[in-house]
C-alpha positions in Angstrom: 87.3 96.1 107.9 90.9 95.4 107.6 90.7 93.0 110.0 88.0 90.7 108.1 89.6 91.4 104.6 92.9 89.9 105.9 91.7 86.7 106.7 90.0 86.4 102.9 92.8 85.5 100.2 93.2 88.1 96.9 89.8 89.3 96.2 88.3 92.0 93.8 86.4 95.1 94.5 82.8 95.3 92.7 79.9 97.6 92.6 76.9 95.7 93.9 73.8 97.6 94.4 75.7 100.9 94.2 77.8 99.9 97.4 81.4 99.2 96.9 82.4 95.5 97.9 85.3 93.0 98.1 84.6 89.9 96.7 86.7 86.7 97.1 86.4 83.0 96.2 87.4 79.9 98.2 87.3 76.6 97.2 82.9 76.3 95.8 82.2 79.8 98.4 82.1 83.7 97.4 82.7 86.1 100.5 81.3 89.5 99.9 82.8 91.9 102.2 81.2 95.1 102.9 81.9 98.1 105.0 78.4 99.7 106.7 80.4 102.5 108.4 78.8 103.5 112.3 75.3 103.5 113.5 71.8 102.1 112.6 71.3 104.5 109.6 74.5 103.5 107.9 73.9 100.3 108.4 70.4 99.9 107.3 71.2 101.7 103.5 74.1 99.5 102.6 71.9 96.0 103.9 69.1 97.2 101.8 71.6 98.1 98.7 73.0 95.0 98.8 70.3 92.3 99.5 68.0 94.6 97.0 70.7 93.7 94.1 72.3 89.9 95.2 71.1 87.1 96.6 73.2 85.7 99.8 73.1 82.3 102.0 73.8 83.9 105.5 74.4 88.2 106.5 76.7 88.4 109.1 77.2 91.2 111.5 81.1 91.7 112.3 83.3 94.0 113.7 83.9 95.1 117.3 81.4 94.9 120.6 81.1 96.1 124.2 80.8 93.0 126.4 77.7 92.9 128.2 79.1 89.9 130.0 82.4 89.0 131.9 85.1 88.5 129.2 88.5 89.5 127.8 89.4 92.1 125.9 89.5 90.2 121.9 86.6 87.4 123.2 84.7 86.1 120.4 81.0 87.2 120.9 78.1 85.0 118.7 74.5 86.3 118.3 71.9 84.3 117.5 69.5 87.1 118.3 69.2 90.5 118.4 67.3 93.3 120.4 67.2 97.5 119.7 67.1 99.6 122.6 67.5 103.4 122.5 68.2 104.1 125.9 68.0 102.6 129.7 64.9 103.8 130.0 63.3 101.9 126.5 62.0 98.7 126.3 63.9 96.4 124.2 62.4 96.1 120.9 60.9 92.5 119.6 64.2 90.2 119.0 64.8 89.4 115.8 66.1 86.1 115.0 66.9 84.2 111.6 67.7 80.8 111.9 68.9 78.6 108.7 70.7 75.7 107.6 73.7 78.0 106.7 73.5 79.8 110.0 73.1 76.6 111.3 76.5 75.2 110.2 78.3 78.6 111.1 77.2 78.5 114.7 77.9 74.6 115.0 81.7 75.2 113.9 82.0 78.8 116.7 80.7 76.1 119.2 83.8 74.7 118.9 86.0 78.1 119.4 84.2 79.2 122.2 82.4 79.1 125.9 78.4 78.3 125.5 78.0 81.6 127.3 79.5 83.7 124.3 76.7 82.8 122.5 73.3 84.5 122.9 71.6 87.9 122.6 72.8 91.1 121.3 71.7 94.5 121.5 71.9 97.5 119.2 71.6 100.9 120.4 71.9 104.2 118.5 74.4 106.0 120.4 78.0 105.0 122.2 77.7 103.3 125.6 80.5 104.9 127.3 80.1 104.6 131.1 80.3 101.4 133.3 77.0 102.1 134.6 74.8 102.4 131.4 76.6 99.0 130.0 75.4 97.4 133.0 71.9 98.7 133.0 71.4 97.7 129.1 72.6 93.9 130.6 70.2 93.8 133.1 67.3 95.1 130.7 68.2 92.9 127.8 69.8 90.0 129.0 72.4 90.8 126.0 76.4 89.3 125.9 76.9 92.2 123.4 76.6 95.8 122.2 76.8 97.6 118.8 75.3 100.0 117.1 74.7 98.6 113.7 73.5 94.5 114.2 69.6 95.2 114.9 69.3 97.3 111.5 71.2 94.6 110.0 69.0 91.7 111.0 65.9 94.0 110.2 67.3 94.2 106.1 67.9 90.1 106.8 64.3 89.5 107.7 62.7 91.5 105.4 65.1 90.0 102.4 64.4 85.9 104.0 68.1 85.7 104.4 69.5 83.8 108.2 71.5 85.8 109.7 74.4 86.0 112.5 77.0 88.1 114.7 80.2 87.5 114.8 81.9 90.1 117.0 85.3 90.7 119.3 85.3 92.5 122.3 86.7 96.0 122.2 85.8 97.1 125.4 84.7 95.5 128.6 81.7 96.1 130.7 82.8 97.3 133.8 85.7 99.6 131.9 84.7 104.0 131.0 85.6 105.1 127.8 88.1 107.9 128.1 85.4 110.3 126.3 82.2 110.9 124.6 82.9 109.2 121.3 79.1 110.4 120.3 80.5 114.1 119.5 82.5 112.2 117.0 79.0 110.9 115.2 77.9 114.6 115.3 78.9 117.0 112.1 79.4 119.9 114.2 81.0 117.7 117.5 84.7 117.3 116.0 85.7 120.6 117.4 83.8 120.3 120.7 85.2 116.5 121.3 89.0 117.8 120.4 88.9 120.4 122.8 87.3 117.8 126.0 91.1 115.9 124.5 93.1 118.7 125.1 90.9 120.2 128.5 92.1 116.9 129.5 94.9 114.8 128.6 94.4 111.6 130.4 92.1 111.2 127.6 94.8 110.6 125.9 96.1 107.6 127.7 92.3 106.0 127.8 92.7 106.0 123.7 96.0 105.0 124.3 94.0 101.9 125.9 91.3 101.8 123.3 93.8 101.7 120.9 95.2 98.7 122.2 92.6 96.7 122.8 91.0 97.5 119.7 94.2 96.0 118.4 94.1 92.8 120.0 90.3 92.6 119.0 91.3 92.9 115.4 93.7 90.3 115.5 90.2 87.5 116.7 88.5 88.9 114.1 92.0 88.0 111.4 92.0 84.7 113.2 88.6 83.1 113.5 88.0 84.1 109.4 91.0 82.7 108.3 90.0 79.6 110.0 86.1 79.6 109.5 86.8 80.2 105.5 89.5 77.2 105.6 86.7 75.1 107.4 84.0 75.9 105.0 85.8 75.3 101.8 84.2 72.5 101.2 82.5 70.2 97.4 79.0 71.5 99.1 77.1 73.6 96.4 78.4 77.1 96.2 76.8 79.9 98.3 77.8 83.6 99.1 78.5 84.8 102.9 78.1 88.7 103.3 80.0 89.8 106.8 79.2 93.6 106.8 
């Protein structure tokens, strides 16, 4: 959230559909930034509240992602389409692809910044994929370039509201690396204690957490740099549009 917000000029907090959002205006455009939290359920709820309360020209799913292709930490990945896949034994869902003039304009701009292989399909899942082996299975089953836990829910709500949709995320962990511990523990109400016990029982986890923190800082810097340049490039005399990076 702070990585994207720091790319934007000063704005104001506003309540939209019961959600607190950060809103700023640059030239003839209004940008609305909302934080969903982790997971499909939270993303779906926040997106539904916003899209039921205000019209938008484009919904952007942004944040961090796991790379499912060869990529560097901090690389920018762009999703034209997204599927949902619960685990490596499930078939991917139907593809959600929501084109439109504003998305085309955004993708055209991004194409000047990233290699073509960094633009493609994303996959969302309902749990954190921590092992390199499972990441590789997801990559093979879905032919996706990036993995997250929110985009398919956001895309479904954008489809319902008939709003164009795009994913712009930066890489915080790689296809061939294992996460230092099972972060799914921390997504469960009673999992925090087990997570802390795991760290205390294996102090080497702390080294892995330090590495992941450094990688996240690099990924955050990428988002700030991109959105700063994007907002500047879009500051034209075209009709005012609202963009919602969620």
